[in-house]
C-alpha positions as CSV (number, residue, x, y, z in Angstrom):
1,Q,-173.3,17.2,-15.5
2,V,-173.8,21.0,-15.4
3,Q,-176.9,22.3,-17.2
4,L,-177.8,26.0,-17.5
5,T,-181.1,27.4,-18.6
6,E,-181.7,31.1,-18.9
7,S,-185.1,32.9,-18.7
8,G,-186.5,36.4,-18.4
9,G,-185.4,38.0,-21.7
10,D,-188.0,40.4,-23.2
11,S,-188.5,43.6,-25.1
12,V,-188.6,46.7,-23.0
13,Q,-188.4,50.5,-23.4
14,A,-185.2,52.3,-22.5
15,G,-185.1,53.1,-18.8
16,G,-187.0,50.0,-18.0
17,S,-185.9,46.9,-15.9
18,L,-185.6,43.2,-16.5
19,R,-184.5,40.3,-14.3
20,L,-182.8,37.4,-15.9
21,S,-182.6,34.1,-14.2
22,C,-180.4,31.1,-14.9
23,A,-181.4,27.7,-13.5
24,A,-178.2,25.8,-12.7
25,S,-178.1,22.1,-12.1
26,G,-174.9,20.2,-11.3
27,V,-173.2,23.3,-9.9
28,T,-171.6,23.1,-6.5
29,Y,-172.0,26.5,-4.9
30,T,-168.6,26.6,-3.2
31,S,-166.1,26.4,-6.1
32,F,-167.6,27.7,-9.3
33,C,-167.4,30.9,-11.3
34,L,-170.9,31.9,-12.4
35,A,-171.1,34.6,-15.0
36,W,-173.3,36.5,-17.4
37,F,-172.1,37.3,-20.9
38,R,-173.8,39.0,-23.7
39,Q,-173.4,39.2,-27.5
40,A,-174.9,41.8,-29.7
41,P,-175.1,41.2,-33.5
42,G,-171.8,41.9,-35.1
43,K,-170.0,42.3,-31.8
44,E,-167.8,40.1,-29.7
45,R,-169.1,38.3,-26.7
46,E,-168.7,40.4,-23.6
47,G,-168.4,39.2,-20.0
48,I,-170.6,41.6,-18.0
49,A,-170.8,40.2,-14.5
50,S,-169.4,37.3,-12.5
51,I,-169.4,35.9,-9.0
52,L,-167.0,33.3,-7.6
53,T,-169.1,31.2,-5.3
54,G,-168.2,30.8,-1.7
55,S,-165.7,33.7,-1.8
56,G,-167.8,36.7,-0.6
57,S,-168.8,39.9,-2.3
58,N,-165.3,41.0,-3.1
59,S,-165.1,38.5,-5.9
60,I,-168.0,40.1,-7.9
61,Y,-167.1,41.7,-11.2
62,Y,-169.1,44.1,-13.4
63,S,-168.0,45.5,-16.7
64,D,-167.9,49.2,-17.0
65,S,-170.8,49.1,-19.4
66,V,-173.2,47.8,-16.8
67,K,-171.6,48.8,-13.4
68,G,-174.1,50.7,-11.3
69,R,-177.1,49.4,-13.3
70,F,-176.9,45.6,-13.2
71,T,-176.7,43.4,-10.1
72,I,-175.6,39.7,-10.1
73,S,-176.8,37.4,-7.4
74,Q,-177.0,33.7,-6.6
75,D,-179.8,31.9,-4.8
76,N,-178.3,28.7,-3.3
77,A,-181.7,27.4,-2.2
78,K,-183.2,27.8,-5.7
79,K,-179.9,27.1,-7.4
80,T,-180.3,30.1,-9.7
81,L,-178.1,32.8,-10.9
82,D,-179.9,36.1,-11.4
83,L,-179.1,39.3,-13.2
84,Q,-181.2,42.4,-12.2
85,M,-180.9,44.9,-15.0
86,N,-182.1,48.5,-14.3
87,T,-182.0,51.7,-16.4
88,L,-181.7,49.7,-19.6
89,K,-180.3,51.3,-22.7
90,P,-180.7,50.4,-26.4
91,E,-177.0,49.4,-26.3
92,D,-177.9,46.7,-23.8
93,T,-179.8,44.9,-26.6
94,A,-178.1,41.5,-27.0
95,M,-178.4,37.8,-26.4
96,Y,-177.6,37.1,-22.8
97,Y,-175.9,33.9,-21.7
98,C,-175.3,32.3,-18.4
99,A,-172.0,30.5,-18.0
100,A,-170.2,28.5,-15.4
101,D,-166.7,27.1,-14.9
102,T,-165.0,25.3,-12.1
103,L,-162.4,26.9,-10.0
104,G,-160.1,24.0,-11.0
105,N,-160.4,24.9,-14.7
106,L,-159.7,28.5,-14.0
107,L,-156.5,27.7,-12.1
108,V,-155.3,25.2,-14.7
109,Y,-156.1,27.2,-17.8
110,G,-155.5,30.7,-16.5
111,G,-159.0,31.9,-16.4
112,T,-160.3,34.7,-14.2
113,C,-163.4,35.3,-12.2
114,G,-163.4,38.9,-10.8
115,P,-162.7,41.3,-9.5
116,A,-161.0,42.8,-12.5
117,G,-162.6,40.7,-15.3
118,V,-164.0,37.4,-16.3
119,K,-162.5,34.8,-18.6
120,L,-163.6,31.2,-18.6
121,S,-161.9,28.2,-19.9
122,D,-162.7,26.2,-23.0
123,S,-164.3,23.6,-20.8
124,S,-166.8,26.0,-19.4
125,Y,-170.6,25.5,-19.5
126,W,-173.0,27.7,-21.3
127,G,-176.8,28.1,-21.5
128,Q,-178.7,28.6,-24.8
129,G,-179.2,32.3,-24.2
130,T,-182.2,34.7,-23.7
131,Q,-182.8,37.7,-25.9
132,V,-183.0,41.2,-24.4
133,T,-184.2,44.0,-26.7
134,V,-184.3,47.6,-25.5
135,S,-186.1,50.2,-27.7
136,S,-185.6,53.9,-27.5
């Protein structure tokens, strides 16, 4: 069973940095899509970064809103998915979620995991979220 637990959310000033971490158990690091999503109050959930495990750096996706400022990475030894967030802006304020889906689900249900976007299946796994608040 896949379990995802996010940590690292905090309140910071604009221009600051945060590092989010997602502890992932039950994930095989050769055939999973690992992703970060965020949802601000009153807005739709947005997929901001994803990585298809075992496929190399060309499978990494970043949304235009975070490209150049955020970096997604996986630590196979620690079984974590991290999101380094630099040059934070007030519009980055949101609840951040770690999510995972199997490559099989993506193929069967038409999901995507980079490089042009991220869309997970209805059978995907989600953490409880961690709050990031950026003040101006």
